[in-house]
N, C-alpha and C positions, 0 to 999 in steps of 0.2 A: 592824670591818667596813669594807671599802673601798667608798666611794661613787664611782660612775662619773662622771668629769668630761666635760662636753661638749667641752672642748678636745682630748680624745683624738683625735677624728675629724680635727680640724684638724692636729694634729701628724702623724698618719699620712699625711694628704694632702700636707703640706709635705715629708715625707720622701721622697715619690715624685717631687717636683718639684725638690728641691735636694739638694746634697751634705751640707749641715749644717742643723740646726734649732736655733734658739736661743729659749728660753722665758724671758721676764723677768717679774718680779712681786715683790710685797712679801715680806718674811720670813714663813715659816711658813704660806703659803697652799696648800702641797701640790705645788710644782713638782717636787721630787725624787721624791716618792712616785709621782706620775703618770708621770714619765719612766722611773723604774726599772721600772714595770709594763710600759711600752711597749718597753723595751730589755733584756729578760731575757737575750738572747744576747750583749749587749754587754759589753765590759770597763767597769769603773766606777772613776773616780778623782775625788777631791774636793779642791779647793783649800783646804778647811778643814784638811786635814792639813798641818802646817807643813813636814814633810820633803818631801812631794810639791810643795808650793808653792815651796820653795827650788829644787828641781830644775827645775821648770817655768820659773822666772825665769832661772836661771843657765845651764841646759843645754837651752833650748827646742828646739834643733836635733835632739837625740837623744831627747826626751821620748816621742815617739810610736813610737820603736823599742821602748821598754820597755812602752808601753801602746798597742799597735797598734789601728787602727780595725777593726771598728766599736767606738766607744768613747763613753761618756757622761761628760762633764766637768762636774762640779758646781761652782758658784760660780766660773765661768770669768772673771768680771770682775776677780778678784784676780791673774790671770796673763795680761794682754793680749798678752804675748810669744807666746802659743800661736796667736793668730789668723793670724799670718804662716805658721806651719808648717802649719796646717790648710789655708790657701789653696794652698800648694805641693803638699800631698798630693792635694787635690781636683783640681787642675789636671793632675796626673800620672795619676791613676787614672780620673777622669771618671765615678765612680759616684755614685749617689744614696743618701741616708740613711746616710752613713758616720759622722757625728758628731751626737750630741745634746748640747746644752749648756743650762745654765740659770744665772741670776744675779739678784740682787736690785736691779739698777739698770736704768733705761730704756736701750734700745739706743744712743741718741745720746750717752749718758754713758759707754758702754764704749769705751775707747780702742781704736782700730784696727778696730772692726767694720765701719764704713762703708768705710774705705780698703781693708782687706784682703779682705773677704768680699762685697763688692757683687756681686749676681747669683749668689752661691754659697750664700747662707744664707736660709732661710725663718724669718720672725720672728713671734712672737706674745706677747701679754701674758696672764698668768693672775692672777686675783684670788681672793678667798675664795669659798666655796660660794655659788652663786646659790640663790634660792628654788626654782627648778626642780630643781637638782641635789639639794638637801637633801630635797626631796619625792619624789625618784625619777622625775621627769618627763623623758622622753627628747626631747621637742620642743625644738629648739634654734635656731629661726629668730630673727634679730634682731627686737626689738620695733618695730612700726610700726602705728599705729591704723587699719588698712584692713579692709574686709570679708573679704578673703582671709586675712589674718592671724588674725582672730577666729574664722573658720570652722575653720581648722586647729587653733588653740590650744584651742578648747573641748572637743576630744576627750580632752584630758589635763589636767583641772583638779583641783587639790587643795583640800580644804576647810580654810580657815584662819580661825579665830575671831579676833575683835578682840583678845583677850588674847594669842593666839599671835603675831599680827603685831607687837605691841609688845614681846613677849619676844624675837623675832628682831631687831628694831631695836636694842634695848638690849644684848643679849648679843653681837651681831656675827656675822660670817660665817667666822671662823677654823675650819678643819677640826677642830682639837683640841677646841675648845669645843663644836662640833656633835656630834662623835663621843662626847664624854664629858660628858653633861649634869650630872654631879655635880662636875665640876671647878670650883674656886673662880674665879669671873670676875675678881675684883679681883687675886688673886695672879697669875693668868695675864697680865693686861695690865700689871701692875707689872713683871714679868719681861720682857715683850715690849718695853716702852719702854726699859728699861735695856739690854737686848741690842741693840736697834736703834741707840741712841745710841752705845754703846761699840764696835760693830762696823761697821754699815752707814754711819753718819754720818761716822765717822772715815775711812772709805775714800774718801768723796766730797770731804771738805774738812776742814781743820784747824779744829776748834771749840774755842776756848780756854775758854769757860765753858759746860759742859754743863748746868748748872742753868738758865742763861738760855735755852739752846736748848729745854729741856723746857718752860719758861714760854712760849716762842714757839709751840711745838706746841700748848700749851693754849689760847693766844690764838687760834690759827688754828682749832682745834676749836670754840671758842665762836663763830667767824664762819662756820661751815659753813652753806651755803645763802644766803650774803649776797654782795653785790658785794665784790670784793677791794679792801681799803683798806690798802695797805702802810704808809702814813704812820701810820695808827692802830695797826697791829700793832707797828711800831717803837717808837712812843711808849708803848704799854702795857707793853712788855718792857724799855724803856730801852736800845735799841740804835739805831745809825744806820740810815737808810733803805737804804743800800747793803748793810749786813749783813742786814737783814730780807729784802731781795731775794735775796741769796745763800742764806739759810736756807730761803726758800720754794722756791727752785730745787732744794734738796736734798730737801725733802718731795715735790716733784713728781717728781724723778728716781727716787726710791725707791717711787713709786706709792702713797704715803700720801695725797696730795692730788691732786685732779683739778680743772683749771681749765676750766670750761665757757665757750667763747667766745661773745660776742654775735653775733647775726646782723646783718650789715650789707652793703649794697652801695652803689653810687654814687648810689642814689636814696633812701637812708635817712639823710638829713642829720641828723635829730633823734635817731637811735638812739645809745645810750651805747656806748662803745668799750671798757669795762672788763669783764673776765671775772668770772664768779661762782666762788667757791671752794667745793669740796665735799670732805669726808673720804670716802674710798671704803669705809671700814669704820666703820659707826656704833657698833659696840661699842667701838672704840678712842676715838672722839670722845666717847662717853658716859663712858668711864673718865676721860679727861682733864678733862672738865667736871663730873665728880662726880655724874652721874645714876646712882645705885647700884641702882635697881630699875626694872622696866618700869612699875610703877604711878606712881612718882615722875616718871619721864620723860614719860609720856603726859599727865600733868596739869601739867607744868612749863612754864616760859616758852620753852623751846627745842623743844617738841614739834613745832611746824610745820616748823622748820628740819631736825630730825632725820628727820621723815617724808619731806620732800622729798629730803634727802640719800640716804636709803635707796632711794627710787624711782630717782633718777638713777644710783646705783651699780648697781642691778639692770639698768637699760637699758644702761649701759656694758658690763656683763658679757656681755649677750646679743650684743653686737658683738665684743668681745674674743675670746670663745670661738669665734667663727667666723673668727678670724684677721684681723679688720678693725682695723688698728693705730690709725687715726685716725677714730673714728666720726663720721658726719655730723650731729653734735648741736650745738645752739645754744640760746640763749634770746634773748628780745627785751625791751628796755625803752627807752622814749624819754623825752624831756624833758617830755612831758605825763603821765608816770607810767603810761602804758599798758604792760602787761607780759604776756608769755607765758612760763611757766616753762620749757618745753622745745619746741624746734622740731626735727623730724627732716626732713632733706632727702634726697629719693630721686628720681632721674630728673628733676631740675628742679622737683619739686613739694615744697612745704613743708607738713608735717603738724604742726599745733599741739596741744600737750598742757598742760593745767593740772594741778597736783598739790595736792590738798587732803586734810588729815588727817580731815576730817569725813565723815559717812556720809549726808548729805542734800544732795547737790549740786543747785545751782539753775542756771537759764539765765544768771544774771548771772556765773557762774563762767567762762563762755566769751565774755563780752562783748568782751574784747580781741582775739579771733581776727579780728575784722573789719579790724583794721589791716593784715593781710597782703593783703587784697583791694584796699587803696588804694595798695599799692606797685607802681609800673609794672614790668611785665616779670616779675611773680611770680605763680605759679599756686598757689592754696591748696587743699590736699587735705583729707581727712577728719581729724577731731581728736577730742578728748575730755577728760574729767576723770578722772584716776587718783585713787581715794579708797578708803574702807573700806566703801562700800556693797557688797551681796553679789550683785547681778545686773547683767548687761550690758544696759543699756536706752538708748533714744535720748533725747537732749536736744533735738535738732534734726534736720533731714533729713541733715545731714552729720556730726553730733557725738554722742558717746555718753558715758554714765557707764561708766567702766572699773574694775571691781573689781581690787584689787591682785594677786589670784591669776591674772590674765590677763597679767601681765608675763612 
């Protein structure tokens, strides 16, 4: 059964604005399935076909004579030579929505996208199913802890038990696993990691030692929810810091890892400048770090990190699905150890959010929010604590307890 993706509306909107639409995202999150559904009248070609790939690379100037637009080109990053041809066709025809493309790399890593298609291509990133999508919720506004958001969101709430939440966190958001609850989780991710390393990683960089790269992935997964410490990751795996930096850029480029930037301005002298690392699929992170069941995970040493990673991923998806390529999301930590897990910036206002796995939030959980009020030139908006409590209630005149099903 096909589950409607919130990104569909964004793709259709972009196709009316641009000659081409390019959807990026990790392997197996449903990019091809979604775009095929939206391009039923299009020709379809995939660069996974070695014959077509060779033609695209060697004879790019005639490729679209044999495969005329409207056309959907799958795994476009393998044949960057086609971007110049797409530009020429769009400049000649001047029509909208002529090309759909997808690939498993970030746009900035796809050679020739920015040079050839600037102003001609609409971009978006697709991740695995959001909680909203898997629960059949049509509400698709980006998460922000305001009165208006909660008023609109409460009309479409799904009941999620404590056990179901941890099952989602541990199993992950991959469509195949969601569609097929009987699929073996361990076998799926074992194959996923192998395919990812053998195909996507090799496209991005020459990796001499794939075993060490998987160890690096595992070390990064163990660090999800923590400040990035490249020196420590390099030391754990036994590679040089420059190699660790290059490998991290691969995980980021293929949308496996998300680096949440710290909030800072010229008035926040004591704020840390290091990003926090998050795995965007907690199922993959659980597999790599060997949390083999929801019960073991929620009672384990990484439960807080995984819960925070899951919440950050859900918030990121709510922005990506609306076509916001760089969500206005930050965290705050200073040298006095004051920390705010998530800050959402909107219209010059900062909205603080704490993320706690427990179900009994207290006022002390929002104690650090006051640091925003002491930063000159900053306006502090409404905030709250995302947790496993089951009701939306006030903690203070401006802050709430936010059940996870309100994301």
